[in-house]
C-alpha positions as semicolon CSV with decimal commas, in nm:
position;residue;x (nm);y (nm);z (nm)
1;M;-0,684;2,008;-1,019
2;G;-0,767;2,204;-0,703
3;R;-0,456;2,106;-0,505
4;T;-0,089;2,043;-0,568
5;A;-0,116;1,668;-0,505
6;P;-0,411;1,450;-0,397
7;A;-0,283;1,321;-0,064
8;R;-0,017;1,057;-0,046
9;A;0,102;0,746;-0,221
10;R;0,073;0,404;-0,058
11;L;0,419;0,261;-0,077
12;T;0,652;0,212;0,215
13;T;0,809;0,524;0,365
14;R;1,152;0,376;0,295
15;L;1,073;0,408;-0,074
16;V;0,892;0,738;-0,041
17;L;1,194;0,903;0,115
18;G;1,463;0,703;-0,062
19;R;1,326;0,697;-0,417
20;L;1,065;0,964;-0,470
21;G;1,276;1,256;-0,364
22;A;1,109;1,590;-0,442
23;V;0,775;1,432;-0,532
24;A;0,763;1,261;-0,193
25;V;0,835;1,587;-0,016
26;L;0,561;1,757;-0,217
27;L;0,310;1,489;-0,115
28;L;0,398;1,515;0,251
29;V;0,367;1,894;0,250
30;A;0,035;1,876;0,065
31;T;-0,119;1,653;0,330
32;G;0,047;1,804;0,634
33;S;0,164;1,454;0,737
34;S;0,501;1,350;0,868
35;R;0,631;0,998;0,826
36;G;0,986;0,977;0,943
37;A;0,984;0,612;1,056
38;P;0,991;0,316;0,817
39;T;0,645;0,191;0,730
40;S;0,488;-0,070;0,507
41;A;0,157;-0,247;0,519
42;P;-0,114;-0,512;0,480
43;I;-0,468;-0,421;0,388
44;V;-0,643;-0,224;0,667
45;N;-0,922;-0,443;0,808
46;G;-0,793;-0,719;0,578
47;V;-0,755;-1,088;0,646
48;P;-0,458;-1,313;0,556
49;T;-0,503;-1,508;0,234
50;G;-0,323;-1,787;0,055
51;D;-0,529;-1,718;-0,257
52;Y;-0,457;-1,480;-0,546
53;P;-0,124;-1,641;-0,643
54;A;-0,072;-1,375;-0,915
55;V;-0,041;-1,103;-0,649
56;G;0,323;-1,055;-0,552
57;V;0,540;-0,805;-0,371
58;L;0,812;-0,574;-0,501
59;L;1,112;-0,602;-0,270
60;N;1,410;-0,378;-0,211
61;G;1,744;-0,508;-0,087
62;G;1,903;-0,705;-0,368
63;S;1,892;-1,054;-0,215
64;P;1,614;-1,261;-0,056
65;E;1,802;-1,277;0,273
66;V;1,770;-0,905;0,340
67;A;1,490;-0,785;0,107
68;T;1,203;-0,575;0,246
69;T;0,863;-0,469;0,119
70;E;0,838;-0,171;-0,116
71;C;0,510;-0,223;-0,303
72;T;0,259;-0,480;-0,418
73;G;0,188;-0,578;-0,779
74;T;0,016;-0,830;-1,005
75;L;0,139;-1,085;-1,257
76;I;-0,040;-1,005;-1,585
77;G;0,181;-1,215;-1,814
78;C;0,419;-1,503;-1,749
79;Q;0,704;-1,251;-1,749
80;T;0,514;-0,927;-1,676
81;F;0,440;-0,766;-1,339
82;L;0,222;-0,455;-1,310
83;T;0,271;-0,208;-1,025
84;A;0,247;0,167;-0,958
85;A;0,480;0,419;-1,123
86;H;0,549;0,596;-0,795
87;C;0,703;0,271;-0,666
88;V;0,991;0,296;-0,916
89;C;0,999;0,651;-1,053
90;S;1,133;0,930;-0,832
91;T;0,990;1,219;-1,035
92;T;0,738;1,208;-1,322
93;G;0,685;0,994;-1,631
94;P;0,876;1,213;-1,879
95;D;1,180;1,203;-1,652
96;C;1,172;0,821;-1,628
97;Q;1,212;0,738;-1,997
98;G;1,511;0,637;-2,209
99;P;1,849;0,687;-2,038
100;L;1,668;0,802;-1,723
101;A;1,442;0,496;-1,706
102;A;1,393;0,331;-1,368
103;T;1,662;0,077;-1,292
104;P;1,593;-0,272;-1,151
105;A;1,912;-0,266;-0,945
106;G;1,844;-0,386;-0,591
107;L;1,484;-0,487;-0,664
108;L;1,319;-0,831;-0,664
109;V;0,966;-0,963;-0,707
110;Y;0,832;-1,234;-0,475
111;F;0,531;-1,466;-0,517
112;A;0,423;-1,688;-0,228
113;H;0,343;-1,967;-0,478
114;G;0,638;-1,907;-0,710
115;G;0,935;-1,768;-0,520
116;F;1,175;-1,485;-0,595
117;A;1,211;-1,338;-0,946
118;A;1,485;-1,113;-1,078
119;I;1,389;-0,806;-1,283
120;E;1,505;-0,739;-1,639
121;S;1,357;-0,395;-1,704
122;I;1,103;-0,136;-1,584
123;T;0,878;0,077;-1,804
124;V;0,697;0,379;-1,655
125;H;0,396;0,537;-1,821
126;P;0,522;0,851;-2,002
127;D;0,225;1,059;-1,884
128;Y;0,274;0,977;-1,516
129;V;0,220;1,275;-1,286
130;F;0,088;1,144;-0,957
131;P;-0,181;1,013;-0,945
132;V;-0,248;1,032;-1,322
133;A;-0,114;0,731;-1,517
134;D;0,039;0,589;-1,199
135;L;0,151;0,265;-1,370
136;A;0,476;0,077;-1,429
137;V;0,529;-0,249;-1,617
138;I;0,810;-0,467;-1,485
139;R;0,958;-0,735;-1,711
140;L;1,091;-1,029;-1,514
141;A;1,423;-1,187;-1,607
142;A;1,255;-1,528;-1,654
143;P;0,895;-1,650;-1,681
144;V;0,712;-1,745;-1,362
145;T;0,578;-2,102;-1,361
146;A;0,250;-2,255;-1,239
147;I;0,078;-1,919;-1,175
148;A;-0,199;-1,801;-1,405
149;P;-0,163;-1,430;-1,493
150;M;-0,459;-1,207;-1,414
151;A;-0,667;-1,074;-1,700
152;L;-0,698;-0,697;-1,747
153;N;-1,035;-0,526;-1,740
154;D;-1,133;-0,477;-2,105
155;V;-1,508;-0,447;-2,043
156;G;-1,541;-0,087;-1,931
157;V;-1,490;0,155;-1,644
158;P;-1,638;-0,002;-1,326
159;P;-1,970;0,170;-1,241
160;F;-2,001;0,345;-0,906
161;G;-2,123;0,094;-0,648
162;T;-1,925;-0,197;-0,789
163;N;-1,805;-0,450;-0,533
164;G;-1,431;-0,508;-0,545
165;T;-1,150;-0,696;-0,372
166;I;-0,819;-0,533;-0,281
167;V;-0,509;-0,743;-0,210
168;G;-0,171;-0,630;-0,077
169;F;0,129;-0,690;0,146
170;G;0,106;-0,360;0,335
171;W;0,006;-0,255;0,685
172;R;-0,307;-0,351;0,868
173;S;-0,269;-0,018;1,045
174;A;-0,019;0,263;1,088
175;V;0,030;0,148;1,446
176;A;0,100;-0,216;1,359
177;R;0,337;-0,145;1,066
178;D;0,316;-0,515;0,990
179;S;0,382;-0,539;0,618
180;G;0,497;-0,879;0,495
181;V;0,172;-1,078;0,502
182;K;-0,064;-1,095;0,203
183;R;-0,414;-0,979;0,294
184;L;-0,739;-0,908;0,117
185;G;-1,042;-0,691;0,185
186;S;-1,364;-0,569;0,028
187;V;-1,447;-0,223;-0,111
188;V;-1,728;-0,058;-0,307
189;T;-1,635;0,190;-0,579
190;A;-1,749;0,551;-0,549
191;P;-1,705;0,884;-0,732
192;C;-1,358;1,040;-0,715
193;F;-1,312;1,394;-0,581
194;V;-1,067;1,656;-0,449
195;G;-0,811;1,650;-0,726
196;V;-0,860;1,287;-0,830
197;S;-1,043;1,240;-1,160
198;D;-1,293;0,970;-1,256
199;A;-1,137;0,995;-1,604
200;T;-0,815;0,829;-1,485
201;S;-0,885;0,669;-1,146
202;V;-1,114;0,424;-0,968
203;C;-1,204;0,540;-0,615
204;W;-1,378;0,423;-0,300
205;D;-1,458;0,560;0,044
206;F;-1,345;0,392;0,367
207;T;-1,581;0,483;0,648
208;G;-1,517;0,186;0,878
209;P;-1,685;-0,119;0,727
210;G;-1,497;-0,297;0,450
211;A;-1,125;-0,245;0,400
212;N;-0,866;0,007;0,284
213;T;-0,518;0,018;0,136
214;C;-0,221;0,150;0,329
215;E;0,160;0,169;0,316
216;G;0,305;-0,122;0,117
217;D;-0,015;-0,181;-0,082
218;S;0,082;0,065;-0,360
219;G;0,078;-0,106;-0,698
220;G;-0,152;-0,380;-0,573
221;P;-0,472;-0,489;-0,744
222;L;-0,837;-0,398;-0,731
223;F;-1,028;-0,698;-0,866
224;V;-1,388;-0,670;-0,987
225;D;-1,627;-0,895;-1,176
226;L;-1,809;-0,713;-1,454
227;G;-1,978;-1,027;-1,582
228;T;-1,684;-1,218;-1,728
229;G;-1,513;-1,326;-1,404
230;P;-1,258;-1,145;-1,184
231;V;-1,039;-0,898;-1,373
232;L;-0,775;-0,646;-1,274
233;A;-0,957;-0,311;-1,270
234;G;-0,732;-0,089;-1,059
235;V;-0,372;-0,044;-0,944
236;T;-0,339;0,103;-0,595
237;S;-0,216;0,459;-0,601
238;G;-0,299;0,644;-0,277
239;G;-0,545;0,790;-0,030
240;F;-0,612;1,100;0,179
241;S;-0,580;0,965;0,533
242;A;-0,221;0,969;0,655
243;T;-0,300;0,677;0,886
244;C;-0,532;0,491;0,642
245;V;-0,808;0,478;0,903
246;P;-1,163;0,610;0,857
247;T;-1,260;0,838;0,709
248;D;-1,050;0,797;0,395
249;H;-1,095;0,845;0,019
250;S;-0,870;0,602;-0,170
251;Y;-0,793;0,579;-0,540
252;D;-0,639;0,345;-0,799
253;A;-0,515;0,395;-1,155
254;D;-0,795;0,277;-1,387
255;V;-0,669;-0,026;-1,581
256;F;-0,941;-0,001;-1,846
257;V;-0,836;0,355;-1,932
258;Y;-0,471;0,255;-1,970
259;R;-0,515;-0,099;-2,107
260;D;-0,364;-0,021;-2,450
261;W;-0,046;0,125;-2,300
262;I;-0,015;-0,171;-2,060
263;A;-0,050;-0,417;-2,350
264;A;0,214;-0,234;-2,556
265;A;0,457;-0,225;-2,263
266;A;0,403;-0,597;-2,201
267;T;0,527;-0,667;-2,558
268;G;0,300;-0,959;-2,640
269;D;0,307;-1,127;-2,299
270;L;-0,063;-1,075;-2,215
271;G;-0,351;-1,316;-2,271
272;T;-0,179;-1,625;-2,133
273;T;-0,369;-1,850;-1,891
274;A;-0,087;-2,088;-1,796
275;C;0,287;-2,050;-1,742
276;G;0,532;-2,339;-1,773
277;S;0,479;-2,713;-1,777
278;L;0,364;-2,759;-1,416
279;P;-0,009;-2,770;-1,338
280;T;-0,151;-2,422;-1,289
281;I;-0,244;-2,333;-0,932
282;G;-0,618;-2,376;-0,912
283;A;-0,610;-2,701;-1,112
284;P;-0,681;-3,028;-0,925
285;E;-0,317;-3,134;-0,969
286;A;-0,187;-2,827;-0,783
287;I;-0,290;-2,837;-0,418
288;V;-0,240;-2,535;-0,193
289;S;-0,236;-2,535;0,187
290;A;-0,219;-2,201;0,369
291;F;-0,140;-2,137;0,735
292;D;-0,104;-1,823;0,944
293;G;-0,050;-1,737;1,306
294;E;0,145;-1,525;1,552
295;L;0,488;-1,570;1,710
296;A;0,597;-1,409;2,034
297;L;0,815;-1,467;2,337
298;T;0,553;-1,703;2,475
299;R;0,517;-1,886;2,139
300;P;0,866;-1,884;1,984
301;F;0,786;-2,127;1,703
302;A;0,494;-2,288;1,522
303;I;0,487;-2,617;1,332
304;H;0,252;-2,699;1,045
305;S;0,254;-2,993;0,806
306;V;0,132;-3,099;0,462
307;G;0,087;-3,437;0,298
308;V;0,281;-3,522;-0,018
309;A;0,165;-3,798;-0,254
310;P;0,399;-4,045;-0,427
311;N;0,540;-3,914;-0,756
312;T;0,478;-3,550;-0,667
313;S;0,698;-3,343;-0,899
314;E;0,751;-3,042;-0,675
315;L;0,677;-2,899;-0,331
316;R;0,692;-2,522;-0,285
317;V;0,676;-2,341;0,048
318;G;0,639;-1,963;0,065
319;F;0,684;-1,766;0,385
320;G;0,607;-1,408;0,483
321;A;0,609;-1,238;0,819
322;T;0,561;-0,904;0,986
323;E;0,821;-0,638;0,917
324;M;0,763;-0,449;1,237
325;P;1,097;-0,293;1,342
326;G;1,321;-0,534;1,529
327;T;1,138;-0,846;1,414
328;D;1,317;-1,148;1,266
329;F;1,151;-1,482;1,185
330;D;1,298;-1,784;1,001
331;L;1,165;-2,086;0,810
332;Y;1,271;-2,452;0,831
333;V;1,131;-2,739;0,620
334;R;1,188;-3,110;0,671
335;A;1,040;-3,440;0,553
336;G;0,920;-3,705;0,796
337;E;0,955;-3,525;1,126
338;P;0,933;-3,172;1,266
339;P;1,252;-2,972;1,203
340;V;1,466;-2,794;1,451
341;T;1,736;-2,570;1,309
342;T;1,932;-2,874;1,178
343;P;1,910;-3,105;0,999
344;V;1,658;-2,969;0,751
345;D;1,575;-3,019;0,382
346;C;1,545;-2,644;0,325
347;D;1,562;-2,326;0,526
348;A;1,519;-1,951;0,476
349;V;1,710;-1,740;0,723
350;G;1,839;-1,383;0,732
351;T;1,709;-1,043;0,830
352;G;1,441;-1,023;0,561
353;Q;1,094;-1,157;0,638
354;Y;1,026;-1,341;0,311
355;G;1,141;-1,694;0,239
356;F;1,088;-1,966;-0,019
357;C;1,171;-2,334;-0,053
358;R;1,143;-2,538;-0,374
359;I;1,187;-2,915;-0,333
360;V;1,193;-3,122;-0,654
361;D;1,067;-3,483;-0,635
362;P;0,985;-3,462;-0,263
363;A;0,956;-3,782;-0,061
364;P;0,594;-3,890;-0,001
365;G;0,431;-3,851;0,338
366;S;0,425;-3,565;0,588
367;W;0,645;-3,257;0,539
368;Y;0,683;-3,023;0,834
369;L;0,709;-2,643;0,818
370;R;0,852;-2,456;1,115
371;A;0,817;-2,080;1,159
372;E;1,083;-1,974;1,410
373;R;1,108;-1,653;1,608
374;V;1,457;-1,504;1,634
375;R;1,333;-1,179;1,788
376;G;1,025;-0,959;1,792
377;E;0,666;-1,068;1,764
378;G;0,374;-1,056;1,520
379;P;0,198;-1,244;1,240
380;Y;0,344;-1,490;0,990
381;Q;0,206;-1,669;0,685
382;L;0,294;-1,999;0,515
383;V;0,173;-2,122;0,174
384;A;0,262;-2,477;0,066
385;T;0,187;-2,606;-0,286
386;T;0,230;-2,956;-0,425
387;F;0,227;-3,035;-0,798
388;G;0,120;-3,368;-0,947
389;G;0,133;-3,697;-0,758
390;E;-0,084;-4,004;-0,733
391;P;-0,443;-3,987;-0,601
392;S;-0,471;-3,985;-0,222
393;I;-0,576;-4,314;-0,061
394;C;-0,685;-4,302;0,301
395;G;-0,572;-4,611;0,489
396;N;-0,242;-4,681;0,313
397;G;-0,037;-4,550;0,606
398;L;0,104;-4,264;0,399
399;R;-0,023;-3,911;0,448
400;E;-0,119;-3,744;0,118
401;P;-0,291;-3,419;0,011
402;G;-0,636;-3,381;0,161
403;E;-0,544;-3,589;0,466
404;D;-0,448;-3,469;0,813
405;C;-0,288;-3,804;0,889
406;D;-0,291;-4,169;0,782
407;G;-0,227;-4,437;1,040
408;A;0,115;-4,396;1,198
409;D;0,190;-4,095;0,974
410;A;0,019;-3,857;1,212
411;G;0,130;-3,522;1,067
412;T;0,067;-3,261;1,335
413;C;-0,234;-3,440;1,486
414;A;-0,179;-3,430;1,859
415;S;-0,475;-3,650;1,950
416;G;-0,459;-3,931;1,697
417;C;-0,594;-4,010;1,354
418;D;-0,947;-4,124;1,280
419;A;-1,063;-4,371;1,014
420;A;-1,126;-4,088;0,765
421;C;-0,761;-3,971;0,793
422;H;-0,849;-3,659;0,989
423;C;-0,718;-3,549;1,326
424;V;-0,925;-3,662;1,619
425;Q;-1,073;-3,349;1,769
426;C;-1,043;-3,321;2,146
427;T;-1,317;-3,129;2,324
428;D;-1,207;-2,912;2,613
429;G;-1,441;-2,960;2,909
430;D;-1,573;-3,310;2,837
431;L;-1,298;-3,456;3,057
432;D;-1,291;-3,375;3,427
433;V;-0,984;-3,487;3,624
434;V;-1,086;-3,560;3,982
435;Q;-0,757;-3,698;4,114
436;I;-0,412;-3,738;3,960
437;Q;-0,080;-3,880;4,074
438;L;0,194;-3,965;3,823
439;A;0,520;-4,074;3,987
440;P;0,616;-4,321;4,095
441;R;0,261;-4,442;4,143
442;V;0,015;-4,362;3,864
443;F;-0,344;-4,297;3,967
444;I;-0,595;-4,098;3,765
445;E;-0,962;-4,068;3,849
446;A;-1,172;-3,882;3,593
447;T;-1,510;-3,851;3,425
448;L;-1,559;-3,831;3,047
449;G;-1,888;-3,749;2,877
450;D;-2,142;-3,501;2,749
451;A;-2,516;-3,452;2,771
452;A;-2,577;-3,635;2,440
453;G;-2,399;-3,955;2,545
454;T;-2,161;-3,955;2,249
455;Y;-1,878;-4,099;2,458
456;T;-2,072;-4,372;2,636
457;A;-2,213;-4,483;2,299
458;I;-1,861;-4,603;2,208
459;P;-1,750;-4,934;2,368
460;P;-1,391;-4,879;2,489
461;A;-1,299;-5,246;2,449
462;S;-1,373;-5,254;2,077
463;A;-1,282;-4,891;1,994
464;G;-0,955;-4,863;2,188
465;V;-0,838;-4,616;2,451
466;T;-0,551;-4,362;2,451
467;L;-0,423;-4,165;2,749
468;E;-0,197;-3,864;2,682
469;L;-0,019;-3,647;2,937
470;I;0,110;-3,334;2,762
471;D;0,315;-3,051;2,904
472;A;0,505;-2,765;2,739
473;T;0,800;-2,982;2,639
474;H;0,691;-3,343;2,586
475;T;0,410;-3,599;2,573
476;V;0,366;-3,922;2,767
477;S;0,112;-4,160;2,618
478;F;-0,037;-4,501;2,680
479;V;-0,246;-4,686;2,420
480;I;-0,484;-4,980;2,449
481;P;-0,551;-5,094;2,091
482;P;-0,902;-5,181;1,971
483;R;-1,017;-5,531;2,076
484;D;-0,717;-5,584;2,297
485;P;-0,738;-5,929;2,468
486;Q;-0,649;-5,779;2,808
487;W;-1,006;-5,659;2,860
488;V;-1,113;-5,898;3,136
489;L;-1,462;-5,758;3,193
490;V;-1,683;-5,642;2,910
491;N;-2,043;-5,579;3,008
492;P;-2,206;-5,323;2,774
493;R;-2,551;-5,379;2,926
494;R;-2,434;-5,265;3,266
495;G;-2,180;-5,015;3,132
496;R;-1,876;-5,179;3,289
497;Y;-1,533;-5,245;3,133
498;R;-1,211;-5,351;3,305
499;W;-0,866;-5,386;3,146
500;R;-0,575;-5,557;3,318
501;G;-0,222;-5,485;3,204
502;P;0,006;-5,770;3,096
503;T;0,331;-5,847;3,273
504;G;0,572;-5,555;3,246
505;S;0,304;-5,295;3,165
506;A;0,338;-4,967;3,354
507;I;-0,039;-4,931;3,355
508;R;-0,190;-5,218;3,548
509;R;-0,561;-5,137;3,556
510;V;-0,811;-4,935;3,352
511;V;-1,178;-4,920;3,446
512;F;-1,466;-4,760;3,255
513;R;-1,815;-4,760;3,406
514;T;-2,139;-4,565;3,392
515;R;-2,363;-4,489;3,685
516;A;-2,740;-4,485;3,698
517;K;-2,754;-4,116;3,786
518;R;-2,512;-4,016;3,507
519;P;-2,569;-4,260;3,218
520;T;-2,403;-4,033;2,956
521;V;-2,072;-4,003;3,144
522;W;-1,791;-4,255;3,187
523;S;-1,631;-4,282;3,530
524;I;-1,268;-4,374;3,468
525;V;-0,987;-4,508;3,686
526;I;-0,634;-4,561;3,552
527;A;-0,374;-4,711;3,784
528;G;-0,015;-4,833;3,756
529;K;0,345;-4,756;3,846
530;N;0,663;-4,617;3,687
531;L;0,509;-4,491;3,362
532;P;0,811;-4,381;3,150
533;G;0,837;-4,002;3,134
534;A;0,566;-3,938;3,389
535;D;0,815;-3,830;3,653
536;T;0,923;-3,528;3,442
537;I;0,574;-3,396;3,366
538;D;0,528;-3,028;3,458
539;F;0,196;-3,007;3,637
540;N;0,174;-2,632;3,578
541;T;0,140;-2,681;3,202
542;L;-0,019;-3,027;3,201
543;V;-0,301;-3,121;2,966
544;V;-0,467;-3,459;3,020
545;R;-0,635;-3,627;2,721
546;V;-0,846;-3,941;2,707
547;Q;-0,955;-4,075;2,370
548;V;-1,213;-4,348;2,320
549;G;-1,231;-4,451;1,955
550;S;-1,283;-4,132;1,756
551;R;-1,399;-3,923;2,053
552;C;-1,153;-3,728;2,266
553;G;-1,184;-3,508;2,573
554;E;-0,916;-3,299;2,738
555;R;-0,866;-3,096;3,048
556;R;-0,587;-2,864;3,156
557;F;-0,487;-2,985;3,499
558;H;-0,363;-2,701;3,717
559;V;-0,199;-2,774;4,051
560;E;-0,331;-2,535;4,314
561;Q;-0,081;-2,645;4,576
562;T;0,276;-2,765;4,529
563;P;0,496;-2,948;4,780
564;G;0,661;-2,730;5,037
565;I;0,983;-2,562;4,925
566;P;1,249;-2,425;5,165
567;R;1,221;-2,048;5,180
568;D;1,588;-1,966;5,129
569;A;1,656;-1,689;4,876
570;D;1,771;-1,908;4,589
571;R;1,475;-2,147;4,607
572;S;1,226;-1,861;4,647
573;R;1,350;-1,700;4,326
574;E;1,328;-2,036;4,151
575;R;0,970;-2,079;4,254
576;S;0,862;-1,732;4,133
577;N;0,992;-1,792;3,822
578;P;1,525;-1,843;1,153
579;S;1,567;-1,671;0,288
580;R;1,653;-1,338;0,630
581;G;1,459;-1,272;0,923
582;I;1,314;-1,476;0,689
583;S;1,403;-1,436;0,346
């Protein structure tokens, strides 16, 4: 074939060194690369995705609490998972048959929409000699539910120049080593070369644009549409670049070429379009919400939320996070209010970075998902799925799928809920804070508006007004409801509104007025005394928000000068200053 081995496989180095033995050594020598540190990976140039529920990850470690990424794979039957042979076979196909067949001991399969699955057996293609016939069929111990298996390509070999989508849980780059998050990217097929044959593989070139596979993506899918909808056309095998960066020539096992063997190994489990009695993900009755972000020392946790309708049969929450060395994130799930570490309805903690929660008959309303940093930093991903439930009704005071909030059930809306059950969006820059004093006396002078006059077009007396003072640890708010009787002056023609607080109100006076020279901007004065919580506001992290009806402006208020502090040493220093890691 022109060389001993065509570059290297794209599984994690843990598996290369721990499971492939002599073959792994041969691949490393052939490429002149050295990979002594653990690696695994998301798609290079890829983006996080909550789609492709049939794409899962092969884990090593025995239990969800400690399991780590080995390879990616695809559900092709309710109980059948297709991956690469080099992920499970340490030598060649003939040596991985019968009594020497690959063992499932210590391995698990994870789906973000379906959870963890035990493995019953592993079948390796008998002709496997990397990269030829680089395929393994894994039979799961029990059928997966609610995920539609992917169809195999039975149309023909993809022509050169075919657009494709690759999906995997591997690295974004050899530097990041951030396996653990499902990503996708785009490729265009091309002729194979240098020891890789078009007769057995599907190839593409990575020159910068598009995407590429890397460590941890081995066994993952190449999806193409040859006129009948997306089908599984390739199974990630390897590439020539040791770092997966341009320029690289990458290759997959051709599913069309090996479709008959795959079908025989699946023992009648192919051709299904639904698994189990729950609605299939993608159907209207199965609603998916996906979130992703980054955790670090400066952002130690993140909270997201989803709405659950009455009579929902099940809520599933899948979690994945970066597996960079030394990183440990956890997951906490709770109904009704944001979780801390306790009490919670479900959690996933440990040194592994994958977690899953399944809640049967969940209570209706908002459910909160907390990604928590234990140590390290990097990306995380959450996928929440609800099954069944009554149709969503905006205005019933109960947050349901498709709604950010509903009345008092505000979800994670920080600036209120509008009439369409969506978060009110605050615009940074439309509010200018001219003066502010908070304790004990409250006095705020500000302007609120834009060039289009969208704020001054809303009468504050009939629309209502909300003031929020937000710092890093808490929020102080004051609300004047729509059509409150305490508005003592309402003169829309002259642009003047005055509100007077009732007896016992901490806010005593609110004034909105426009001026002839700035007719699209409200001039605002808010005055009072002893507003609860205002005395503990941290001015260095303060955000001031003013909402009029459905419009909201905010401004970060930064104190340039603070009161004098004695310059003794102590005070000077003071002034300067969560199923495994998730499983």
